[in-house]
C-alpha positions as CSV (number, residue, x, y, z in Angstrom):
1,X,0.0,0.0,0.0
2,X,1.3,3.4,-0.9
3,X,0.2,6.9,0.3
4,X,1.1,10.3,-0.9
5,X,1.5,13.5,1.3
6,X,1.9,17.1,0.4
7,X,3.5,19.7,2.5
8,X,3.8,23.5,2.3
9,X,5.4,26.0,4.7
10,X,6.4,29.6,4.6
11,X,8.5,31.8,6.9
12,X,9.3,35.5,6.7
13,X,12.8,36.9,6.7
14,X,14.2,38.2,10.0
15,X,17.4,40.0,10.9
16,X,19.7,38.4,13.4
17,X,18.9,34.8,12.4
18,X,20.7,32.2,10.4
19,X,19.2,31.0,7.1
20,X,18.8,27.2,7.3
21,X,17.4,25.1,4.4
22,X,17.5,21.4,4.6
23,X,19.8,21.6,7.6
24,X,22.4,23.6,5.6
25,X,23.3,27.1,6.7
26,X,23.1,29.4,3.6
27,X,25.1,32.6,3.7
28,X,22.7,35.5,3.5
29,X,22.1,38.7,5.4
30,X,18.7,37.5,6.7
31,X,17.4,34.3,8.3
32,X,13.9,33.1,8.7
33,X,11.7,33.9,11.7
34,X,10.3,30.9,13.6
35,X,10.3,29.1,16.9
36,X,12.6,26.4,15.8
37,X,15.5,27.1,13.3
38,X,12.7,28.0,10.9
39,X,13.9,25.6,8.2
40,X,11.0,26.0,5.8
41,X,12.1,23.2,3.5
42,X,12.4,20.6,6.3
43,X,9.1,21.7,7.7
44,X,7.3,21.2,4.4
45,X,8.7,17.6,4.3
46,X,7.6,16.9,7.8
47,X,4.1,18.1,6.9
48,X,4.1,16.0,3.8
49,X,5.0,12.8,5.8
50,X,2.5,13.6,8.5
51,X,-0.2,14.2,5.9
52,X,0.5,10.8,4.3
53,X,0.2,9.2,7.7
54,X,-3.1,10.9,8.4
55,X,-1.5,12.7,11.3
56,X,-2.1,16.4,12.4
57,X,0.3,19.0,10.9
58,X,3.8,19.9,12.2
59,X,2.4,22.7,14.4
60,X,0.3,20.2,16.3
61,X,3.1,17.6,16.4
62,X,5.8,20.0,17.5
63,X,3.9,23.1,19.0
64,X,5.6,26.4,19.3
65,X,4.6,26.8,22.9
66,X,6.7,23.8,23.9
67,X,10.1,24.8,25.2
68,X,11.7,21.6,23.9
69,X,11.3,22.9,20.3
70,X,12.8,26.4,20.9
71,X,15.6,26.9,18.3
72,X,15.7,23.1,17.7
73,X,17.2,21.9,14.5
74,X,14.4,20.9,12.1
75,X,16.4,17.9,11.1
76,X,15.7,16.5,14.6
77,X,12.0,17.1,13.9
78,X,12.3,15.3,10.6
79,X,14.1,12.4,12.2
80,X,11.2,12.1,14.8
81,X,8.7,12.3,11.9
82,X,10.5,9.5,10.1
83,X,10.5,7.4,13.3
84,X,6.8,8.0,13.7
85,X,6.3,6.8,10.1
86,X,8.2,3.6,10.9
87,X,6.3,3.1,14.1
88,X,3.1,3.2,12.1
89,X,4.5,0.7,9.6
90,X,5.5,3.0,6.7
91,X,8.8,3.9,5.1
92,X,9.4,7.0,3.0
93,X,10.0,6.0,-0.6
94,X,10.8,9.3,-2.2
95,X,10.5,13.1,-1.6
96,X,10.3,15.9,-4.1
97,X,10.6,19.5,-2.9
98,X,10.6,23.0,-4.3
99,X,12.0,26.0,-2.5
100,X,10.5,29.3,-3.7
101,X,12.6,32.4,-3.1
102,X,13.9,35.3,-5.2
103,X,17.1,35.5,-3.0
104,X,19.4,33.9,-2.1
105,X,20.2,31.7,-4.9
106,X,20.5,28.2,-3.5
107,X,21.5,26.0,-6.4
108,X,25.1,25.6,-5.2
109,X,23.7,24.2,-1.9
110,X,21.2,21.7,-3.2
111,X,23.6,18.8,-3.3
112,X,24.5,19.3,0.4
113,X,20.8,19.7,1.2
114,X,20.0,16.4,-0.6
115,X,22.7,14.7,1.3
116,X,21.3,15.9,4.6
117,X,17.8,15.0,3.8
118,X,18.6,11.6,2.2
119,X,20.5,10.6,5.3
120,X,17.7,11.3,7.7
121,X,15.0,10.0,5.4
122,X,17.1,6.8,5.0
123,X,16.9,7.1,1.2
124,X,19.5,7.2,-1.6
125,X,20.1,10.7,-2.9
126,X,18.4,9.9,-6.2
127,X,15.1,9.5,-4.2
128,X,15.3,13.1,-2.9
129,X,14.5,15.9,-5.3
130,X,15.4,19.5,-4.2
131,X,14.7,22.3,-6.6
132,X,14.5,26.1,-6.4
133,X,12.5,28.6,-8.3
134,X,11.6,32.3,-8.2
135,X,8.3,34.0,-8.7
136,X,9.9,36.6,-11.0
137,X,9.4,39.4,-8.5
138,X,5.7,38.6,-7.8
139,X,4.3,38.2,-4.3
140,X,6.0,38.1,-0.9
141,X,8.8,35.8,-2.1
142,X,9.4,38.0,-5.1
143,X,9.7,41.0,-2.8
144,X,12.3,39.1,-0.8
145,X,10.0,39.1,2.3
146,X,10.4,35.4,3.0
147,X,10.7,31.8,1.6
148,X,8.1,29.2,0.8
149,X,8.6,25.5,0.3
150,X,6.5,22.7,-1.2
151,X,7.1,19.0,-0.7
152,X,5.5,15.8,-1.9
153,X,6.3,12.4,-0.4
154,X,5.4,8.8,-1.2
155,X,5.3,6.4,1.7
156,X,5.0,2.6,1.5
157,X,3.5,0.1,4.0
158,X,6.2,-2.1,5.3
């Protein structure tokens, strides 16, 4: 049995924070605002897995009023989500993601991001797609106000 999940997340830019995408620190003058490390890409993957499992979203699973999650690496949240999936009898088969941002350009970091994600998802890198696109100056991402990410996952019953 297979299931598909879709995830979406968005965070606005903030001064004085690091920009983390897929667990990789991207050099940029702004980071993303959030309770955890605000890794919008990893959050979208967590939501996609949780959706495929029929679980509540990331905000319910890892609430921002719980001090355990303050400034936590989202890779830890992803690892916990993968463990939940396994405990329910499912393995992640593949993930495809899109990061939407005008700036910074992240193409030189996608290989490292794929490596981080594939390790935690327990997948070969060819089963993890990470792409980036812009909105050609349209909307909040086009105005460089923040970053959005979309993810789709396929999980398989063990």
